[in-house]
C-alpha atoms as one frame of an Amber mdcrd trajectory, in Angstrom:
protein
 -74.258  51.536-171.950 -74.045  51.730-168.827 -76.176  51.445-165.799 -76.480
  55.108-165.459 -77.782  55.158-168.978 -79.817  52.450-168.913 -81.581  53.708
-165.682 -82.288  56.884-166.950 -83.800  55.069-169.985 -85.603  53.210-167.669
 -87.030  56.278-165.802 -87.785  58.032-168.773 -90.422  54.520-170.086 -91.639
  54.821-166.357 -93.208  58.955-166.796 -93.669  57.630-170.126 -91.504  60.628
-171.391 -90.318  59.022-175.242 -87.927  62.602-175.568 -86.847  64.418-173.097
 -85.151  68.218-173.020 -81.754  68.026-171.302 -79.327  70.362-170.041 -75.346
  69.866-168.554 -72.339  71.454-168.610 -69.743  68.715-168.585 -69.786  65.614
-170.969 -70.036  63.378-168.262 -73.766  64.806-167.573 -74.729  63.953-170.984
 -72.833  62.128-173.096 -73.359  58.618-172.349 -77.439  58.864-172.648 -76.984
  61.157-175.797 -74.432  58.453-177.560 -76.736  55.307-176.734 -80.005  57.003
-177.364 -79.934  60.035-179.886 -83.461  59.667-180.832 -84.915  60.215-177.815
 -83.388  63.789-177.203 -85.519  66.726-177.815 -82.867  69.072-177.068 -79.439
  69.592-175.493 -78.758  72.501-173.621 -74.916  73.170-172.762 -74.196  75.719
-170.600 -70.250  76.860-170.519 -68.869  73.879-171.288 -65.058  73.193-171.163
 -65.058  71.281-174.004 -67.697  69.702-176.597 -67.741  66.194-178.236 -68.375
  67.070-182.134 -69.059  63.340-182.811 -71.716  63.170-180.684 -73.162  65.711
-181.188 -73.560  66.037-184.384 -76.120  63.351-185.279 -78.316  65.747-182.883
 -78.407  68.324-185.350 -80.404  71.387-184.839 -81.551  70.322-181.208 -78.252
  71.095-179.360 -78.014  74.278-178.024 -74.431  75.539-176.891 -73.794  78.704
-174.117 -70.551  79.627-173.955 -68.599  83.049-173.050 -65.635  84.523-175.256
 -63.022  84.509-172.839 -60.456  81.700-171.379 -58.959  78.591-173.210 -62.198
  76.522-172.537 -64.200  79.267-174.205 -61.711  78.952-177.566 -61.795  75.399
-177.294 -65.936  75.254-177.358 -65.683  78.040-180.255 -63.419  75.973-182.284
 -65.741  72.675-181.919 -68.729  74.367-182.738 -67.192  75.283-186.417 -67.655
  71.133-187.018 -71.242  71.995-185.526 -73.088  73.772-188.837 -76.668  72.807
-187.250 -76.188  74.085-183.481 -77.472  77.024-181.567 -74.939  78.978-179.996
 -75.065  81.933-177.906 -71.876  83.349-177.126 -71.554  85.700-174.016 -69.011
  88.069-174.275 -66.797  89.457-172.244 -67.325  86.218-169.820 -65.425  83.042
-168.799 -68.053  80.366-167.683 -65.452  78.318-165.319 -66.753  75.078-164.177
 -67.576  76.605-160.634 -68.495  79.989-161.656 -72.505  80.691-161.106 -74.081
  81.210-164.403 -77.531  81.948-163.497 -75.860  84.889-160.838 -73.567  86.316
-163.527 -75.257  85.689-166.927 -78.652  84.602-166.015 -80.330  87.350-168.066
 -78.669  86.130-171.060 -79.117  82.662-170.799 -82.756  82.517-169.241 -84.148
  83.986-172.854 -81.327  81.891-174.927 -83.033  78.707-173.417 -86.684  80.112
-173.649 -86.331  80.963-177.297 -84.141  77.949-178.196 -86.518  75.608-176.119
 -89.854  77.167-177.863 -88.932  76.434-181.210 -87.837  72.619-180.142 -91.180
  72.180-178.476 -93.715  74.534-177.158 -95.530  72.679-174.212 -91.920  72.448
-172.382 -91.349  75.930-173.241 -94.656  76.691-171.366 -93.457  74.836-167.963
 -90.116  76.184-167.984 -91.206  79.613-168.427 -93.789  79.138-165.851 -90.974
  77.444-163.566 -88.413  80.338-164.293 -91.852  82.969-163.396 -92.023  81.240
-159.819 -88.344  81.246-158.938 -88.493  85.064-159.902 -91.674  86.147-158.144
 -90.895  84.053-155.050 -87.108  85.186-155.494 -86.106  81.687-154.642 -82.176
  82.467-155.562 -82.155  85.210-153.117 -83.947  82.667-150.324 -81.590  79.751
-151.248 -78.615  82.409-150.660 -80.202  83.485-147.218 -80.551  79.945-145.964
 -77.183  78.975-146.859 -75.236  81.179-144.943 -77.687  79.585-142.030 -76.918
  76.182-142.829 -73.177  76.684-143.385 -73.111  78.964-140.298 -74.540  76.194
-138.292 -72.268  73.625-140.047 -69.189  75.596-139.268 -70.296  75.699-135.372
 -70.819  71.741-135.211 -66.832  71.770-136.873 -65.842  73.999-133.724 -67.230
  71.082-131.655 -66.127  67.858-133.771 -62.577  67.600-134.704 -63.373  65.424
-136.913 -65.023  67.808-139.310 -62.247  69.106-141.571 -63.762  71.504-143.829
 -67.057  73.249-144.888 -67.507  74.700-148.084 -70.083  75.976-150.742 -72.329
  78.875-151.504 -75.970  79.224-150.957 -78.107  75.955-150.492 -75.182  73.449
-151.886 -72.227  72.940-149.512 -70.196  70.396-149.142 -68.237  68.877-145.648
 -65.421  66.945-145.028 -64.385  63.747-142.416 -61.592  63.653-141.761 -59.366
  61.259-139.203 -56.580  64.128-138.757 -57.534  67.893-139.670 -53.538  68.637
-139.835 -52.997  65.951-142.947 -56.731  66.576-143.689 -56.608  62.384-144.740
 -60.615  61.434-145.534 -62.456  59.374-143.319 -65.096  57.324-145.097 -65.960
  54.802-142.581 -67.093  57.543-140.160 -69.133  58.977-142.754 -71.047  56.032
-143.806 -71.399  55.704-140.028 -72.718  59.131-139.707 -74.695  58.404-142.642
 -76.475  55.372-141.426 -76.957  57.193-137.654 -78.940  60.415-140.037 -81.226
  57.718-141.869 -82.007  56.317-138.611 -83.375  59.679-137.199 -85.292  60.240
-140.247 -82.882  62.241-142.299 -81.485  60.978-145.709 -77.953  62.409-146.610
 -75.503  61.989-149.455 -72.071  60.960-149.079 -70.012  61.479-152.200 -67.962
  58.026-153.889 -65.046  57.476-154.037 -63.659  57.049-150.074 -63.720  60.793
-149.916 -65.597  60.911-146.653 -67.560  64.392-147.947 -70.875  64.984-148.022
 -72.955  66.794-150.502 -75.777  68.917-148.778 -78.230  69.998-151.323 -81.562
  70.548-149.866 -84.349  72.012-151.694 -84.973  75.280-152.604 -88.307  75.179
-150.530 -86.709  74.437-147.390 -87.375  76.850-144.589 -85.502  77.482-141.755
 -87.073  75.225-138.807 -85.806  72.620-141.330 -82.631  73.528-141.625 -81.907
  73.605-137.883 -83.752  70.506-137.613 -81.457  69.241-139.933 -78.114  70.479
-138.047 -79.791  69.187-134.947 -80.605  65.511-136.684 -76.732  66.107-138.081
 -74.921  66.647-134.823 -76.513  63.987-133.195 -75.347  61.369-135.045 -71.698
  62.710-135.553 -71.969  62.495-131.940 -72.988  58.638-131.971 -70.764  57.906
-134.706 -67.584  59.100-133.266 -68.333  57.698-129.417
């Protein structure tokens, strides 16, 4: 058992959660915990995975839901693996590929949402009620549309900073999930992880926590909560600007 699985188990113990409902896409999202603690999984929902791990999923029996498309190599692999999981519930999305970068909620949320609701309701009614309330609030408050609008504001601000600082090699993403690369040279795109760490420390000193992707890539993962407002986005951009200015001089 790795440190990640141990920490998850400790977190669930701290929250007094004997069993949990998990959702993910790639095997890395769930495989470790499911293998180490199959008895603690109340349900596992896999949304358009590119591969399945039948040996790890088999002990979970009917507690597995797999949502997959019917087009592409990944979908074909998943459907083949489902034959080895007779107790699992499968929901196939016709005319859909479901690549790893696809916006599942935007593309097929109308089909995926009811499938998850029905599955969890059968597995455990209480979490189902909580999940339905969350979905109700997301739809009622139009949080997806709000995230798209505020994401445009955030990305535009970061692109302005890119024009000001040569060390920003790229800004990319969608909605309120963005990535920003710090580089030593824009032409070669050589990452500058040391600068990224300096900027992160300066941001923290100024009152904003940031996330630098591990591995020495010099990438900031920018994912504010969907409840953020325009004023807070502008403040975050201001802090990032000040941190960059101090870190590069």
